[in-house]
C-alpha positions, 0 to 999 in steps of 0.5 A: 499500500502507498504511504498516503501521508506521503503522497499528501505531503508532496501535493501540499509542498509541489507548488511551493517548491516549484514556484521558488524562483523569479516568476515574471508575467507574459503577453498571455492571457491564461485561463483554466482549461487550457493546454500550454504546448510549445518546444523545449525551454520556453517558459510553459512552467514558469508561466503556469506557476506564475498564474497560479500565484493568484490562486489560493491553494494550487497544486502542482504535478511534474509527472516527469519526476521519476520519483513520483508513483504516478498511479498512485497519485492519480488515483489519490489526487481526486479525494485529496483535491477535494478535502484540500480544497484545491482551486488550481491543478497545474499537471506537466507532461501527464501520461496518456489518457490520465484521469482529470479531477473536476477542478480547474486545471492547466496542462503542459505538454510539448505538443497538442496530441493529447488534448482533453475535450473541452481544453484550449490549445495555447502556444507558447513561444519564446520571448519577444524582444519587448518581453526580453527587455522587460525580464532583463530590465535594462536599457533596450540599446545594450540589449540588442547585441545579447538577444541577437547571440544568445537567444529568446529562451527565458529559461537560459537568461540567468547563465552567462554567454558561454554557459548558456551556448553549453547548456543548450547544447546539452539540452538538445543532445537530451531532447533529440537523443540520436536524431541530434545530428539530424537537427545539427544538419538542418540548422544552415537551412535558416530562412531557405526556401525548399521542399522536403524532397529537396532538404532530404537530398541535401542532407543525405549527402551528409547523414545516413537518413531515410525520407520517412525518418526525416518527415517524422522529425521535422512532423514532430518539430513542427508539431510543438512549433520548435520549427516553423515552416512559411508558406511562399509564393513558389510553394515551397516554405521557409524554414525559421526556428523558434530560437533564431540563435539555435544557429550559433549554438553549434556553430561559429561561422553561421552567417547573420542576415538568415538569423536576423531574418529569422528574428523578424518572422517571430516578432511578426508571427507572435504579434499577429498569429503564425497562420497571417504569416507569409513569405513573398519575393524576399519580403515577409508578408502578413495578411489579416482580415482588416489589413496587410503589410511587408516587411523586408529584413536588411540586417545592414542595407546601403543606401545604393543597395535600397535604391537599386533593389526597392523599385524593382521589389516594389514591382513584385509585391503587393501595394501594401505598406512596406517596411525596411528593418535593419539591424541599427539606425540607418544615417539615411533616408529614403524617398521611396514608398518604404518606411525604414527603421531599425530593429528596436524602434520597429519592435518597441514602438511601430509593432504595437501600433499596426 
């Protein structure tokens, strides 16, 4: 027979122990009966724990904790919750078809494959730049280089730059196991438009993989939004990563332009919604029911480059408002019908007004 006092003590103290870290608000409105899903270290648990601070007697169960006797715990949970007067349950990675007690519940999973009936699905993304600024509480101008190099995963903020890289390497090695070489091989294709078959053709030059293995792996990455596949006018999707800095985790020589483009794509997907984002003739386009915009990421454009390329580009894209976004403020203006802005100004001042 299981030790019921021990189970009761685990359930009584689990939330307090789990929330003994700095928890900050995110730009999400989370209510009970919500399944929070997303990639590794995006802050799903931290967000749920922050929400739970508004409740009097929350319970937190991390089903990945190998110390827990899960069968006995789930049998004991309904009666304990009633006697304890629990008003919220946070359940992290529960076993498939685990029974849920009749109290407000937040579920945390990698994807939506086991969503209970009546639950809303909420994808949790890494930090937007405005959230990153809020978390770090420093001058945005001093944070941009760090954001660009180290990425947007909130669970990594407390680490030094070197520790962060090693921690990410260990994290993804643990996350993907034998598929880690495949994950690393996909990273150089950041912001490239190509079919899965073309990707397979390129990857099989360096890895012994089957097409089925690649398809399953890509599907799993897309299911938890670690990989974003953005439609293009050519029919071949563009590939972006949930953490734009991932290529830097495994390479010293990855180029900046695709990382910067990935940064912009994530900001747009987060603000407008992933389903509104497409890629069209080197620009990122947002199309909603009410409005449409085009965004051209150019990390270090010159005046000559813009004066030559923009007229050609404007002939290929719809007559939507066009924003040309650079990494730093530009020392020149543009007479063509577009808005020049740097990344900080765009994220913190322009984007919230669109």
